[in-house]
C-alpha positions in Angstrom: -15.9 -25.4 9.1 -12.5 -26.0 7.5 -14.1 -26.8 4.2 -16.4 -23.8 4.3 -13.4 -21.6 5.2 -11.4 -22.9 2.3 -14.3 -22.4 -0.1 -14.7 -18.8 1.0 -11.0 -18.1 0.7 -10.9 -19.6 -2.7 -14.0 -17.6 -3.8 -12.6 -14.3 -2.6 -9.2 -14.9 -4.1 -10.7 -16.3 -7.3 -12.9 -13.4 -8.0 -10.0 -11.0 -7.4 -7.7 -13.0 -9.7 -10.3 -13.2 -12.4 -10.9 -9.4 -12.2 -7.1 -8.8 -12.4 -6.7 -11.2 -15.3 -9.5 -9.6 -17.3 -8.0 -6.1 -16.9 -4.5 -7.3 -17.7 -5.8 -9.1 -20.8 -7.8 -5.9 -21.7 -4.6 -3.8 -21.4 -2.7 -6.4 -23.5 -5.3 -6.4 -26.2 -5.6 -2.6 -26.2 -9.1 -2.5 -24.8 -9.7 0.1 -22.1 -12.1 -1.4 -19.5 -11.9 1.4 -17.0 -14.6 4.0 -16.5 -12.0 6.7 -15.5 -12.9 9.1 -18.3 -16.6 8.9 -17.6 -16.5 9.4 -13.8 -16.8 13.0 -12.5 -14.2 13.9 -9.8 -16.9 14.5 -7.2 -18.4 11.1 -7.8 -14.9 9.5 -7.5 -14.4 11.4 -4.2 -17.7 10.2 -2.9 -16.9 6.6 -3.8 -13.4 6.8 -2.3 -14.8 8.3 0.9 -17.5 5.6 1.2 -14.9 2.8 0.6 -12.6 4.2 3.2 -15.3 4.6 5.8 -16.6 1.2 5.1 -13.1 -0.3 5.5 -12.6 1.7 8.7 -15.8 0.2 10.1 -15.6 -3.4 8.9 -11.9 -4.2 9.6 -12.1 -3.5 13.3 -15.6 -5.1 13.5 -14.3 -8.3 11.9 -11.5 -8.4 14.5 -13.9 -7.7 17.4 -16.9 -9.7 16.2 -16.5 -12.6 18.6 -16.3 -10.2 21.6 -19.8 -8.7 21.0 -22.0 -9.9 23.9 -24.8 -11.4 21.8 -22.4 -13.2 19.4 -20.2 -14.3 22.3 -23.2 -15.8 24.2 -24.3 -17.7 21.0 -20.8 -19.0 20.6 -20.8 -20.2 24.2 -24.1 -22.0 23.9 -23.9 -23.5 20.4 -20.2 -23.7 19.6 -20.0 -25.5 16.3 -23.2 -24.1 14.7 -22.5 -20.6 15.8 -18.9 -20.8 14.7 -19.9 -21.8 11.2 -22.4 -19.0 11.0 -20.4 -16.2 12.6 -17.1 -17.5 11.2 -18.5 -17.1 7.7 -19.8 -13.6 8.5 -16.4 -12.8 10.0 -14.6 -13.9 6.8 -17.2 -12.2 4.5 -16.5 -8.8 5.9 -12.9 -8.3 4.7 -13.6 -10.6 1.7 -16.3 -8.3 0.4 -13.9 -5.3 1.0 -11.2 -7.2 -0.9 -13.5 -7.9 -3.9 -15.1 -4.5 -4.0 -11.9 -2.5 -3.7 -10.2 -4.7 -6.3 -13.0 -4.1 -8.8 -13.0 -0.4 -8.0 -9.3 -0.2 -8.5 -9.5 -1.6 -12.0 -12.8 0.0 -13.0 -11.8 3.5 -11.9 -8.4 3.6 -13.7 -6.0 2.1 -11.2 -6.9 4.6 -8.4 -4.3 3.9 -5.7 -6.7 4.3 -2.7 -8.7 1.3 -3.7 -5.6 -0.8 -4.2 -4.3 0.1 -0.8 -7.7 -0.7 0.8 -7.7 -4.1 -1.0 -4.2 -4.8 0.3 -5.4 -4.0 3.9 -8.4 -6.3 3.5 -6.1 -9.1 2.2 -3.6 -8.6 5.0 -6.3 -8.9 7.8 -7.7 -12.2 6.6 -5.1 -14.4 8.2 -5.8 -12.8 11.6 -9.5 -13.7 11.5 -9.4 -17.3 10.3 -12.3 -18.9 12.3 -10.9 -22.1 13.8 -12.3 -23.9 16.8 -9.1 -23.3 18.7 -9.4 -19.5 18.0 -13.1 -19.5 18.8 -12.5 -21.1 22.2 -9.6 -18.7 22.9 -11.7 -15.7 22.0 -14.8 -16.8 23.9 -13.3 -18.0 27.2 -13.1 -15.3 29.8 -9.7 -14.1 30.7 -8.6 -15.1 34.2 -8.4 -12.2 36.6 -5.3 -12.1 38.8 -6.0 -11.8 42.5 -5.0 -8.6 44.1 -1.7 -8.8 45.9 -1.5 -7.3 49.3 1.3 -4.8 49.9 4.1 -5.7 52.3 3.3 -2.7 54.4 0.0 -4.1 55.6 
């Protein structure tokens, strides 16, 4: 799992770094790679709204993924196999947000909303790292405290 996790992190970071390097090189060479002048404002608004709604859905889902009953049961039955499968899905959610928002940021002329969404996706990734320890912690039921009787009884 550790190797797969590292490959996914490297893939997401690498794609974002390559996109940033291409656009910085384009600016340095005087080549405008953005589509800003060709995108109508209503299309830009629709793309921004879709990106925001997708981020608002996927960020909490990636944090809550191991608590979903079907996934939780699968993690309890087949720990390592299910952790590999659902851990990759869990990392792919903010990873795809990171890549798509980074690309949209550069393609649409440095639109700040996409930059902020990419930063949010990058910031959440350390909190969802799928390790076996975290998997066990998130899939074991929380102990319930026994009710204390009041001293008046």
